[in-house]
KEGUVO-710370 format. One record per residue (C-alpha): z, x, y. Coordinates in pm, whole numbers, padded with zeros to 5 digits, always signed. Example, Ala and Ser with C-alpha at 12.3 -4.5 7.8 and 13.67 -1.06 7.14 Angstrom:
+00780+01230-00450 +00714+01367-00106 
This chain:
-00017-00013+00025 -00099+00159+00325 -00051+00025+00726 +00238+00042+00965 +00578-00014+00867 +00842-00082+01138 +01219-00076+01065 +01558-00082+01235 +01717+00240+01279 +02055+00205+01373 +02156+00575+01497 +01814+00530+01708 +01925+00189+01840 +02254+00324+01894 +02068+00604+02127 +01883+00376+02306 +02156+00148+02387 +02337+00457+02530 +02053+00601+02710 +01972+00245+02901 +02364+00236+02971 +02342+00589+03128 +01995+00513+03330 +02194+00190+03447 +02435+00400+03631 +02391+00612+03961 +02387+00986+03966 +02752+01031+04065 +02879+00772+03793 +02660+00954+03541 +02762+01298+03631 +03132+01162+03624 +03077+01034+03253 +02970+01390+03170 +03234+01548+03332 +03479+01343+03142 +03290+01364+02809 +03231+01760+02851 +03628+01792+02880 +03676+01609+02538 +03378+01833+02388 +03591+02150+02524 +03930+02037+02391 +03762+02009+02030 +03598+02369+02091 +03870+02503+02132 +04082+02330+01906 +03822+02409+01659 +03885+02775+01713 +04249+02788+01723 +04261+02597+01355 +03956+02819+01250 +03726+02493+01159 +03390+02373+01204 +03285+02085+01366 +03284+01923+01028 +03650+02011+00952 +03576+02291+00694 +03733+02642+00721 +03568+02943+00880 +03377+03154+00656 +03616+03460+00657 +03461+03768+00806 +03378+04049+00565 +03627+04302+00674 +03956+04278+00848 +04190+03977+00866 +04166+03920+01224 +04133+03562+01363 +03764+03501+01444 +03627+03413+01810 +03964+03539+01921 +04019+03448+02297 +03675+03315+02311 +03796+02963+02339 +03987+03034+02688 +03675+03163+02877 +03499+02860+02767 +03396+02644+03035 +03180+02320+03062 +02925+02281+03323 +02766+01897+03438 +02497+01749+03624 +02370+01385+03648 +02182+01446+03330 +02369+01649+03121 +02687+01863+02980 +02667+02238+02857 +02994+02385+02676 +02930+02767+02712 +03064+03063+02871 +03009+03221+03220 +02967+03573+03060 +02596+03599+02915 +02709+03867+02655 +02992+03657+02540 +02774+03335+02535 +02532+03531+02309 +02806+03623+02074 +02924+03258+02039 +02584+03163+01982 +02524+03409+01703 +02844+03246+01529 +02747+02925+01597 +02424+02925+01426 +02465+03245+01191 +02233+03472+01387 +02234+03829+01224 +02353+04116+01462 +02133+04414+01500 +02325+04726+01524 +02214+05053+01650 +02413+05406+01654 +02429+05425+02007 +02530+05089+02047 +02799+05159+01816 +02913+05446+02037 +02943+05262+02345 +03181+05003+02131 +03391+05243+01973 +03324+05557+02164 +03216+05899+01990 +03361+05931+01665 +03614+06251+01626 +03449+06383+01321 +03744+06597+01262 +03981+06377+01234 +04155+06241+00863 +03890+06003+00693 +03963+05636+00704 +04083+05395+00423 +03763+05211+00443 +03561+05546+00373 +03786+05663+00095 +03699+05282-00085 +03333+05368-00008 +03360+05725-00150 +03522+05557-00470 +03263+05287-00506 +02994+05547-00461 +03147+05757-00777 +03300+06029-00602 +03528+06262-00807 +03691+06602-00781 +03785+06900-00979 +04067+06805-01216 +04203+07150-01259 +04079+07193-01607 +03795+07317-01837 +03639+07171-02114 +03740+07367-02431 +03460+07306-02683 +03158+07055-02664 +02819+07114-02458 +03070+07089-02145 +03241+07408-02281 +03383+07597-01980 +03306+07332-01717 +03574+07193-01478 +03676+06865-01570 +03641+06574-01291 +03872+06323-01200 +03884+05989-00975 +04097+06069-00682 +04320+05816-00482 +04220+05673-00173 +04567+05824-00059 +04425+06184-00151 +04110+06122+00018 +04283+06021+00345 +04521+06326+00286 +04244+06600+00226 +03911+06505+00405 +03807+06481+00743 +03585+06192+00877 +03227+06371+00920 +03275+06543+00586 +03341+06186+00411 +03034+06075+00585 +02807+06289+00490 +02936+06293+00119 +02916+05904+00114 +02517+05913+00250 +02455+06218-00012 +02598+05992-00278 +02410+05680-00170 +02091+05884-00124 +02078+05789+00242 +02117+06149+00408 +01916+06041+00701 +02101+05725+00846 +01934+05448+00970 +01856+05405+01356 +01938+05060+01335 +02083+04815+01119 +02133+04445+01052 +02502+04291+01013 +02481+03943+00852 +02675+03681+01031 +02728+03307+00837 +02699+02982+01056 +03045+02893+01201 +02931+02586+01414 +03253+02502+01617 +03126+02398+01972 +03190+02057+02027 +03169+01762+01735 +02938+01656+01479 +02698+01442+01601 +02821+01091+01527 +03181+01162+01717 +02998+01339+02011 +02773+01018+02055 +03083+00797+02010 +03266+01008+02302 +02994+00966+02532 +02933+00571+02474 +03332+00561+02516 +03296+00709+02844 +02995+00495+02966 +03191+00215+02881 +03511+00333+03090 +03247+00397+03420 +03127+00086+03387 +03444-00105+03391 +03566+00126+03630 +03267+00027+03886 +03354-00330+03794 +03695-00365+03947 
Protein backbone atom coordinates (compact mmCIF):
# COMPACT_ATOMS: atom_id res chain seq x y z
CA UNK A 1 0.00 0.00 0.00
CA UNK A 2 1.35 3.40 -1.00
CA UNK A 3 0.23 6.95 -0.42
CA UNK A 4 0.38 9.69 2.16
CA UNK A 5 -0.22 8.74 5.79
CA UNK A 6 -0.70 11.44 8.43
CA UNK A 7 -0.80 10.52 12.11
CA UNK A 8 -0.83 12.20 15.47
CA UNK A 9 2.55 12.60 17.17
CA UNK A 10 2.04 13.53 20.82
CA UNK A 11 5.59 14.86 21.22
CA UNK A 12 5.41 16.96 18.07
CA UNK A 13 2.00 18.35 19.04
CA UNK A 14 3.33 19.26 22.47
CA UNK A 15 6.25 21.10 20.88
CA UNK A 16 3.89 23.00 18.55
CA UNK A 17 1.70 24.03 21.47
CA UNK A 18 4.82 25.16 23.34
CA UNK A 19 5.99 27.24 20.37
CA UNK A 20 2.55 28.83 20.00
CA UNK A 21 2.57 29.64 23.72
CA UNK A 22 5.93 31.37 23.39
CA UNK A 23 5.00 33.25 20.22
CA UNK A 24 1.90 34.63 21.91
CA UNK A 25 4.11 36.40 24.48
CA UNK A 26 5.96 39.68 23.98
CA UNK A 27 9.78 39.66 23.85
CA UNK A 28 10.23 40.73 27.48
CA UNK A 29 7.96 37.92 28.68
CA UNK A 30 9.69 35.34 26.49
CA UNK A 31 13.04 36.40 27.92
CA UNK A 32 11.63 36.06 31.45
CA UNK A 33 10.39 32.55 30.59
CA UNK A 34 13.83 31.50 29.36
CA UNK A 35 15.52 33.17 32.34
CA UNK A 36 13.41 31.24 34.85
CA UNK A 37 13.81 28.01 32.88
CA UNK A 38 17.56 28.69 32.69
CA UNK A 39 17.80 28.86 36.47
CA UNK A 40 16.21 25.43 36.72
CA UNK A 41 18.42 23.97 33.98
CA UNK A 42 21.48 25.43 35.69
CA UNK A 43 20.52 23.96 39.06
CA UNK A 44 19.89 20.56 37.47
CA UNK A 45 23.30 20.67 35.75
CA UNK A 46 25.10 21.57 38.96
CA UNK A 47 23.22 18.84 40.84
CA UNK A 48 24.29 16.31 38.20
CA UNK A 49 27.94 17.29 38.65
CA UNK A 50 27.67 17.21 42.45
CA UNK A 51 25.98 13.80 42.42
CA UNK A 52 28.26 12.55 39.60
CA UNK A 53 25.36 11.37 37.44
CA UNK A 54 24.03 11.94 33.93
CA UNK A 55 20.79 13.69 33.01
CA UNK A 56 19.23 10.21 32.81
CA UNK A 57 20.24 9.51 36.42
CA UNK A 58 23.05 7.04 35.63
CA UNK A 59 26.45 7.27 37.36
CA UNK A 60 29.25 8.92 35.37
CA UNK A 61 31.57 6.44 33.68
CA UNK A 62 34.65 6.42 35.89
CA UNK A 63 37.93 7.95 34.77
CA UNK A 64 40.62 5.53 33.60
CA UNK A 65 43.21 6.89 36.03
CA UNK A 66 42.70 8.42 39.45
CA UNK A 67 39.75 8.46 41.79
CA UNK A 68 38.95 12.15 42.03
CA UNK A 69 35.57 13.61 41.12
CA UNK A 70 34.88 14.35 37.47
CA UNK A 71 34.18 17.92 36.30
CA UNK A 72 35.38 19.16 39.68
CA UNK A 73 34.72 22.89 40.21
CA UNK A 74 33.14 23.21 36.76
CA UNK A 75 29.69 23.61 38.26
CA UNK A 76 30.71 26.81 40.05
CA UNK A 77 31.64 28.64 36.85
CA UNK A 78 28.66 27.31 34.87
CA UNK A 79 26.27 30.11 33.83
CA UNK A 80 23.20 30.60 31.67
CA UNK A 81 22.56 33.29 29.07
CA UNK A 82 19.13 34.27 27.78
CA UNK A 83 17.46 36.17 24.97
CA UNK A 84 13.78 36.41 23.97
CA UNK A 85 14.33 33.32 21.81
CA UNK A 86 16.54 30.89 23.73
CA UNK A 87 18.56 30.01 26.82
CA UNK A 88 22.13 28.70 26.69
CA UNK A 89 23.75 26.94 29.67
CA UNK A 90 27.53 27.14 29.26
CA UNK A 91 30.78 28.61 30.60
CA UNK A 92 32.07 32.16 29.90
CA UNK A 93 35.60 30.77 29.57
CA UNK A 94 36.00 29.19 26.10
CA UNK A 95 38.62 26.64 27.23
CA UNK A 96 36.36 25.41 30.04
CA UNK A 97 33.39 25.34 27.65
CA UNK A 98 35.37 23.11 25.24
CA UNK A 99 36.23 20.76 28.10
CA UNK A 100 32.56 20.58 29.14
CA UNK A 101 31.54 19.94 25.52
CA UNK A 102 33.95 16.99 25.27
CA UNK A 103 32.57 15.48 28.48
CA UNK A 104 28.95 16.08 27.47
CA UNK A 105 29.22 14.35 24.09
CA UNK A 106 32.24 12.05 24.55
CA UNK A 107 34.73 13.62 22.15
CA UNK A 108 38.30 12.30 22.27
CA UNK A 109 40.96 14.79 23.33
CA UNK A 110 44.12 15.15 21.22
CA UNK A 111 47.22 15.53 23.39
CA UNK A 112 50.75 16.50 22.34
CA UNK A 113 54.07 16.48 24.16
CA UNK A 114 54.20 20.28 23.97
CA UNK A 115 50.76 20.59 25.52
CA UNK A 116 51.70 18.14 28.28
CA UNK A 117 54.66 20.37 29.16
CA UNK A 118 52.37 23.42 29.28
CA UNK A 119 49.94 21.62 31.59
CA UNK A 120 52.32 19.72 33.86
CA UNK A 121 55.65 21.49 33.30
CA UNK A 122 58.92 19.98 32.10
CA UNK A 123 59.44 16.53 33.67
CA UNK A 124 62.32 16.07 36.11
CA UNK A 125 63.94 13.01 34.55
CA UNK A 126 66.22 12.58 37.58
CA UNK A 127 63.23 12.26 39.93
CA UNK A 128 62.28 8.80 41.21
CA UNK A 129 60.16 6.61 38.94
CA UNK A 130 56.44 6.96 39.61
CA UNK A 131 54.01 4.26 40.74
CA UNK A 132 52.31 4.48 37.34
CA UNK A 133 55.66 3.83 35.63
CA UNK A 134 56.38 0.92 37.96
CA UNK A 135 53.08 -0.71 37.04
CA UNK A 136 53.70 -0.08 33.32
CA UNK A 137 57.16 -1.65 33.54
CA UNK A 138 55.83 -4.80 35.21
CA UNK A 139 52.95 -5.03 32.74
CA UNK A 140 55.52 -4.83 29.90
CA UNK A 141 57.48 -7.78 31.38
CA UNK A 142 60.35 -5.93 33.08
CA UNK A 143 62.69 -8.11 35.17
CA UNK A 144 65.97 -7.67 37.02
CA UNK A 145 68.88 -9.95 37.88
CA UNK A 146 68.05 -12.37 40.65
CA UNK A 147 71.66 -12.56 41.87
CA UNK A 148 72.00 -16.26 41.15
CA UNK A 149 73.03 -18.22 38.06
CA UNK A 150 71.65 -21.35 36.46
CA UNK A 151 73.81 -24.32 37.40
CA UNK A 152 72.54 -26.72 34.76
CA UNK A 153 70.54 -26.78 31.55
CA UNK A 154 70.72 -24.61 28.40
CA UNK A 155 70.94 -21.46 30.53
CA UNK A 156 73.85 -22.72 32.61
CA UNK A 157 76.04 -19.85 33.78
CA UNK A 158 73.45 -17.19 32.92
CA UNK A 159 71.96 -14.99 35.63
CA UNK A 160 68.46 -15.76 36.80
CA UNK A 161 65.85 -13.00 36.31
CA UNK A 162 63.08 -12.05 38.68
CA UNK A 163 60.12 -9.70 38.70
CA UNK A 164 60.80 -6.80 41.11
CA UNK A 165 58.20 -5.09 43.25
CA UNK A 166 56.72 -1.70 42.39
CA UNK A 167 58.42 -0.31 45.50
CA UNK A 168 61.83 -1.54 44.31
CA UNK A 169 61.36 0.21 40.95
CA UNK A 170 60.30 3.47 42.63
CA UNK A 171 63.27 3.31 45.03
CA UNK A 172 65.94 2.33 42.51
CA UNK A 173 65.03 3.85 39.15
CA UNK A 174 64.78 7.39 37.78
CA UNK A 175 61.79 8.77 35.92
CA UNK A 176 63.72 9.18 32.65
CA UNK A 177 65.29 5.72 32.89
CA UNK A 178 61.93 4.06 33.56
CA UNK A 179 60.32 5.92 30.64
CA UNK A 180 63.03 4.79 28.21
CA UNK A 181 62.78 1.14 29.30
CA UNK A 182 58.98 1.22 28.99
CA UNK A 183 59.22 2.51 25.42
CA UNK A 184 61.89 -0.08 24.59
CA UNK A 185 59.85 -2.98 25.97
CA UNK A 186 56.80 -1.73 24.05
CA UNK A 187 58.90 -1.24 20.89
CA UNK A 188 57.99 2.46 20.85
CA UNK A 189 61.41 4.06 21.27
CA UNK A 190 60.30 6.98 19.08
CA UNK A 191 57.57 8.59 21.15
CA UNK A 192 54.48 9.70 19.15
CA UNK A 193 54.12 13.43 18.44
CA UNK A 194 50.44 13.32 19.41
CA UNK A 195 47.93 10.83 20.74
CA UNK A 196 44.24 10.60 21.53
CA UNK A 197 42.77 10.37 25.03
CA UNK A 198 39.36 8.62 24.88
CA UNK A 199 36.61 10.59 26.65
CA UNK A 200 33.35 8.70 27.32
CA UNK A 201 30.10 10.66 27.01
CA UNK A 202 28.87 11.95 30.37
CA UNK A 203 25.78 14.08 29.51
CA UNK A 204 25.22 16.30 32.53
CA UNK A 205 23.96 19.64 31.16
CA UNK A 206 20.30 20.38 31.83
CA UNK A 207 17.72 17.60 31.81
CA UNK A 208 16.50 14.83 29.52
CA UNK A 209 14.29 16.07 26.69
CA UNK A 210 10.91 15.42 28.28
CA UNK A 211 11.82 17.02 31.59
CA UNK A 212 13.37 20.06 29.88
CA UNK A 213 10.22 20.54 27.78
CA UNK A 214 7.98 20.31 30.88
CA UNK A 215 10.06 22.96 32.64
CA UNK A 216 9.67 25.32 29.68
CA UNK A 217 5.93 24.64 29.41
CA UNK A 218 5.57 25.26 33.15
CA UNK A 219 7.38 28.60 32.91
CA UNK A 220 5.25 29.65 29.91
CA UNK A 221 2.10 28.97 31.92
CA UNK A 222 3.44 30.87 34.92
CA UNK A 223 4.19 33.88 32.72
CA UNK A 224 0.74 33.81 31.15
CA UNK A 225 -0.84 33.72 34.59
CA UNK A 226 1.37 36.59 35.73
CA UNK A 227 0.29 38.68 32.76
CA UNK A 228 -3.39 37.85 33.35
CA UNK A 229 -3.37 39.30 36.87
